[in-house]
Each structure stands twice: as structure tokens, then as C-alpha cells.
C-alpha positions, -999 to +999 in steps of 0.1 A: -039-225+201-075-219+191-100-206+217-121-238+212-091-260+219-081-239+249-117-242+263-117-279+258-083-282+274-096-260+303-125-284+309-100-314+308-076-298+333-104-287+356-118-322+357-083-336+362-076-314+392-109-324+407-101-361+402-070-356+423-089-345+453-065-316+456-072-284+475-053-265+447-078-246+425-079-253+388-054-230+370-065-200+348-060-198+311-024-185+314-015-212+338-031-237+315-009-224+286+022-226+308+013-261+320+006-273+284+039-260+272+058-276+300+046-311+291+069-310+261+100-302+281+099-325+310+131-344+318+130-382+315+113-397+345+132-419+369+127-456+366+100-456+393+081-426+380+058-419+350+049-387+333+013-376+332+015-369+295+024-406+288-004-419+311-031-395+299-020-399+263-023-437+265-058-435+280-070-410+253-055-431+225-074-462+238-106-443+241-103-432+206-093-466+193-121-483+211-149-463+196-142-454+160-122-465+129-092-487+135-106-503+166-084-533+176-114-557+179-094-587+189-076-570+217-106-554+233-128-584+228-101-606+244-100-585+275-138-580+277-142-618+274-116-624+301-133-598+325-169-607+317-175-635+342-160-615+371-179-583+359-212-602+358-208-615+393-197-583+410-222-561+428-234-531+407-245-496+414-279-481+405-267-477+369-258-514+365-220-506+365-191-511+389-180-487+415-144-478+424-137-508+447-153-534+424-134-520+394-101-522+412-109-558+423-118-569+388-086-555+372-065-569+400-079-603+393-075-599+355-038-590+355-029-617+380-048-643+360-036-632+325+000-624+332+008-630+369+012-593+373+005-578+407-002-543+395+006-518+422-024-496+431-050-523+423-045-543+454-075-543+478-057-520+503-047-494+477-064-460+480-036-435+473-039-414+442-016-390+425-013-354+438-011-324+416+025-319+426+033-355+415+016-349+381+035-317+373+068-336+375+062-373+375+040-396+395+051-427+412+042-456+389+022-473+417-003-444+414-008-448+377-038-472+379-056-449+404-049-419+381-062-436+350-093-448+368-100-415+384-096-396+352-120-419+333-145-418+362-146-381+363-151-378+325-179-403+327-197-389+357-214-409+385-226-438+364-197-461+372-177-482+348-192-505+323-176-537+309-163-517+280-148-490+302-131-517+322-115-530+291-103-495+281-085-491+315-070-526+311-057-520+276-044-486+287-024-502+316-012-530+293+000-503+268+018-484+296+036-515+307+045-524+271+058-489+266+079-492+297+094-525+283+102-508+250+120-480+268+140-506+287+148-525+255+161-493+240+184-490+271+197-526+265+204-518+229+224-488+239+243-509+265+253-533+238+261-506+213+235-517+188+215-493+165+178-492+168+169-478+134+162-496+100+199-501+096+202-518+130+197-554+119+209-580+144+218-617+139+199-643+160+227-647+185+229-609+191+191-608+197+195-637+221+222-617+240+199-586+241+170-607+255+192-623+281+205-589+292+169-576+294+158-606+314+187-605+338+177-569+348+140-578+348+141-608+372+166-593+396+148-559+399+180-540+391+178-502+386+175-498+348+189-462+349+222-471+366+229-507+357+261-515+337+273-544+316+300-551+342+274-555+370+253-576+348+281-600+340+285-607+378+248-610+382+245-636+354+273-657+371+254-656+404+221-666+388+238-696+371+254-707+404+223-704+426+202-731+410+190-745+377+163-719+374+183-695+352+193-721+327+156-731+325+147-695+319+173-692+291+159-722+274+124-708+276+136-674+262+151-692+232+118-709+225+099-676+227+125-660+205+122-688+179+084-688+179+081-650+176+108-648+149+089-674+129+056-656+134+072-622+123+087-638+093+053-652+082+038-617+086+067-604+065+077-580+093+114-588+086+136-608+063+156-633+085+183-635+058+194-600+065+188-600+103+162-590+129+152-554+133+142-536+165+105-541+158+109-579+158+129-578+191+102-556+206+076-582+197+097-609+213+101-588+245+063-581+246+057-618+245+083-625+271+069-599+296+034-611+289+040-648+294+067-648+321+041-651+348+028-685+336+064-697+331+074-685+366+044-703+380+062-736+373+087-727+400+058-717+423+042-751+419+076-766+428+076-745+460+040-757+467+050-793+464+078-788+489+054-772+514+027-798+509+052-825+519+058-807+552+022-799+562+008-813+594-027-798+590-043-790+556-025-760+541-004-754+572+033-761+579+047-759+614+070-730+617+096-753+632+095-776+602+097-745+579+129-734+596+144-769+596+140-771+558+161-739+555+164-739+517+151-756+485+166-744+453+166-706+456+137-707+480+150-698+515+128-707+545+144-683+569+121-653+574+118-641+610+085-645+627+078-607+629+081-604+591+059-635+585+033-621+608+032-587+591+028-604+557-003-624+569+016-656+565+013-670+600-015-690+617-012-682+654-045-696+665-023-718+687+003-693+700+026-721+712+027-738+678+026-711+650+022-724+615+029-710+581-002-707+559+010-723+527-011-703+502-004-670+519+033-677+519+034-687+482+015-655+473+034-632+495+054-602+484+086-619+494+081-645+466+074-618+439+099-605+414+100-567+414+099-564+376+087-529+373+076-498+392+041-505+380+039-542+388+056-573+403+054-609+390+039-630+417+029-666+420-006-674+406-034-676+431-050-710+423-081-699+441-088-675+412-094-705+389-120-718+413-136-684+418-138-680+381-158-712+378-181-701+405-186-667+388-194-683+355-218-707+372-238-682+392-233-650+371-243-628+401-229-613+433-247-638+456-260-674+456-279-697+480-259-721+503-276-751+486-264-741+451-229-734+463-226-766+482-239-786+453-214-770+429-184-770+452-189-807+460-183-814+423-155-789+418-120-804+419-087-786+423-051-796+420-051-812+455-088-819+461-107-846+443-143-844+433-171-854+437-169-853+475-190-850+506-184-816+522-178-817+560-209-807+581-188-780+597-184-763+563-221-767+555-231-752+588-208-722+584-220-714+549-256-714+562-246-691+589-231-666+564-263-668+544-285-662+575-267-629+581-273-618+545-310-626+538-305-662+528-278-654+502-240-658+504-220-628+490-194-643+467-169-615+471-169-610+508-143-620+534-165-647+550-169-666+517-132-662+509-125-677+544-150-705+536-131-713+504-098-714+522-113-741+544-128-760+514-095-757+494-068-751+520-040-757+495-053-734+469-072-706+486-054-680+508-067-673+542-082-637+542-070-619+573-092-591+587-084-557+574-056-539+593-041-571+608-014-575+581+006-552+560+021-569+529+055-554+521+087-564+503+116-572+526+132-539+519+100-520+526+095-539+559+131-532+570+127-495+563+094-493+581+106-512+612+142-501+613+153-538+612+185-547+595+173-580+581+142-602+576+162-633+583+156-653+615+185-655+639+200-688+652+186-680+687+151-674+674+151-705+653+163-726+682+136-713+705+110-721+678+123-757+674+124-763+711+088-751+717+075-773+689+089-804+706+062-802+733+035-808+707+032-844+694+027-848+657-004-861+641-004-893+620+006-885+584-024-886+561-024-907+530-026-890+496-062-902+492-071-887+525-054-854+516-073-853+484-106-851+503-096-817+518-104-808+554-123-835+574-146-831+604-117-834+629-094-808+614-105-774+625-089-744+609-092-709+623-125-691+617-136-655+626-169-639+620-158-605+606-173-597+572-159-573+547-178-567+514-172-548+481-196-521+492-215-499+468-213-464+482-242-440+477-235-414+451-233-379+467-246-354+441-232-320+439-261-298+429-239-274+409-223-303+390-252-327+387-262-315+353-227-323+340-226-358+354-235-390+336-226-380+300-233-406+274-206-428+260-207-410+226-204-376+244-173-390+262-159-403+229-164-368+213-145-352+241-117-378+240-113-374+202-109-337+207-084-343+235-065-367+213-063-340+186-051-316+213-025-340+223-013-342+187-012-304+184+009-303+216+034-327+201+038-307+169+041-275+189+068-289+212+086-307+185+085-340+203+082-370+179+062-399+193+078-433+189+049-452+202+032-466+171-002-475+187-007-440+201+004-423+169-019-444+148-049-435+170-041-398+167-036-400+129-069-417+124-090-393+145-072-360+140-051-358+108 
């Protein structure tokens, strides 16, 4: 390895170790050489882990692709356009860019909106990053977003992330998720005994079987490293017996396969007369994974319809009614009160008559599919659509109460008709929020989110105060609490039903009355605690200040050099890359 490359790699590793916040000092040249050599000999990562070489390699490839020849204009422009309204409306630092919290918020919104992916590590409460020990072996996949962001931030300096930087991180995470899907597809091919090379052409029925096997593992959250065909056969039978959801899913998969096969044929990526190659099946799986969120949302809307029919106040269902329903399709309304409380699903403003908050329940972890170690597929947050319109309208982090009231009064949702006259209580509270913020309402604070949950109680989740809830999957909650189940016992259910009998029911509102939202006489819980996306002051290190804030082109130069280094490492270690997008980027910049 040349001295120049070693020096460049030394800078990279020093920066990387600093980004981890580790007390471990950056390694010397010999340690760097050992570390570099070890990257080519790491064992395959478990299903819930990712290797740093894959994560860093994907980021460097996207940085290279986004700035020179071969830039995938359509892909970057698509993501930049999708993020732009949110980016424009978020508070910026002194350089006009996003800080750590705002960046995470924007990406969290993007992936939920685009794919229905709840990417682990981007949720508002996420702060954990990968440690140096994790990196040397394999980091938990939930830490990947923090590592990618931290690495890019350290390379850029203190200026924060621009819209373009945000798109680079988004494309990198999309690539990592796609690469994970490809690895899993290869596993499915092996399970079926199919070849993956040019000679491995499959007939349409065989591809359909592969896709069904892939999807069975995907939606059930099975362990990809240990699953067997025998286990999957039993799982498929169970899925078919539970409800009509699995047959619907299979029909949707057939449509996606047909459409993608036709598209691949038009692009001459395969000859359907001779069979479908692995590359075509990969394209089908990429489309399935990317579009399953919107398809799954049809079931989420069915769940919402069931809950709306049970509500006794806007967006709320009595816990007693929730328990009496017990089951609808594969939705089971039998979570114990302690679990619902920890998930932020309960409204206990009246302790004697707890209610389930409809939007919080639909969006809770219990309703998500654990599709990957990096993300889960969750129900779409309908409030994101409304916030998106507000962001496009105001194009800034704040707005006056008058402008918001005028716009929201004309803004309809799936359950609220417009135009409408907003209740005086809502108007009064919005003015109070503005009075505490110099006459402006912060659009991305807790109080405005709470106000939106009152204006659109069937679309917008209620934002609990920080630290009052702890969203977890059922398994995580049981492990943390030493409980054997999240299911309510017969005794607990009976107590809840008996207590509810003391409270008379309100008259059922007509559909027209419901469409007007909350009226003056329907008071929902309100607390005054505010939480904002805070821009933290930059703390300059005098020794490092002259190295901060490098220009974009300086960053590109370094990344192109790192990309070349990555290619050299692969040649040295003899590891052939199978990921076409990364190889293409390396070839264009370095060969």
C-alpha cells in the first residue's frame, strides 16, 4: 500500500474513531494495516448485524456517484424532491443546514412516507451509535443510520447537512436495505436448490415460488439464517388459515411479478422464452420490498375503520369496548393495560375510564412487521400527509396562528371535511402556543403536534411527553419487564368491563357530525410541555477548527480517494464484490 493511501486511510480511521465518541485512541499505522487486512476476512454477519465495510462502502459509493460521472440523476432527484418540503420547513443552523436531530427527523419522515419503513435508529428517541468494538466485528443494524450520519458529519465538519447530503444518506440506507434483500434472496435460491448464475434461468412458476418463500419469511419476521423449508411449509398453512390477508398478498405479489417481468422484457434484461434470471428476480424483490408498505396500508385502513366504529369520543375507544371486540381478522384486541400504557396508546385523563388512542394504536410497534434488522414495516401515519401540505404551504419552521387557522380550516382529511369552522378552543390554544414563541408557532414542536391531534383526532397521533412512554415490540417489552405475555388476563378484562359500566355512554354522533372533527363540547387531553427540534450551539475545538467545514468538492475528493482505497482493499483481499451499483461507482472513479 502506498504511503499516500496509508496517510489518507489514517485520516479516515482517525475521523471514524472520533465519530464513535470512543475513548479508544486512533490506531497507529501498524494497527491500521492490521485493521485494513481484517476487513477482507470477516465472517458473515448474523442476520441482525452489519459489517462496517458494507456500510462505509455503500456511503462512499453514493458520495462518488452523486458528484461525478455516472450520477444517477433520477434517483437522487427523486429523493431530493421528496425531502425538499420537509427540509425547507425545518429549523436550520447558522450555515443554513440541518443539525443531527433535524436530519434524523427528516429521514424518519421520508422512509415512513415513501415505503412505510420505520428505520431503526432514526426514531425521535434514538441516540445510540456504534462503538468501536461493534465496528471491528459487526454492528447491530439498528445502529447503521447513526453510523452513516456520524461518518458523513465528521467528514463535512460543523456545517451540518445540506439537502444533497440528506439525499446521499437516504440513498445509502436504501442501498443497504436493498443489499440485505439480495442476500436474503440468494438464501431463498439456495433453499430451493436453484442456481444464481447465468445458467440459473427459472420459469415463471418457479420465480413465483421463490417470491412466496421470500415473502413468507419477510412478513413473519423469521430468522433468515436458521429457517428451513419444512418450517416455512407450516408457516404458509397457518397464514392461509388465519384470514384472507395472505391470499390477498399472494395476488398482489403476482401482479408485481407480472409488471416487473414485462418491464424487464422491454428493457431486454432477459428473454422470457428461455426463463427469468436472478437479476430479474432481484428487480421484482426490490419492487416488492419498496412497495409493500403502501400495500400493507390497506389492512391498516381496515383496522382504522373497525376502531372508528367503536369510538365514543373523537379518536378514542373505550378500553372496555376494545376488549369486547377481541378480534377482527388477524387483529387481536387483547393487549394488557400495562403494555398499552408503555406504548403510549392509552388516554388515562379519566383514570376510571381509560381509552385507546386510535392513531397511536394503529402506529404502535405491536402492529409493525419486523421485516429486517434495519427497519420494520408499520402503518402509515396519515398526519404526515397533512404536515406535508403545511410544510409546502409555509416553507419555514414557523407560521403565525392566523395563517395556520386559515389553511387548516380548508384542509380536509380522510375523516374531516373542509372547509369548516375550527372550534374556539383550538383557536385559543394555538394563540397561546404562539404567545410563548414570539408570536410564531413552531411547526415541528410537541405543542403543535398536540394541536394537530385535536384538529385531526383520527389521523394525527397524540404526542406524549418525552420519557412517559417506551415503544417496544411485545418480545422486547416482555424481556424488559419479565412478563410472560402481553395478553390481558380474563380477570383483568372483567375488571375493566365492570368499571366501564358506571359511566353512561354519549349519544352516537352522525357521520356528518364526525366529519367536522372535535366540537366545543368534546375536550381532549392537553398539556403545556413543549419539545422542539433544538439547534445546539457548535462547540469549536481550537485544535481541530481549521479542519472543520471543508467544502463539498474537498469532501468529494477525499471520498473518491477512499473509494479507490476500498477497491484496492478488495483486490488485495481477493474478495469479489457482487453489488453492481458499488462496483460501477468504483470502476468509474478509480479504474
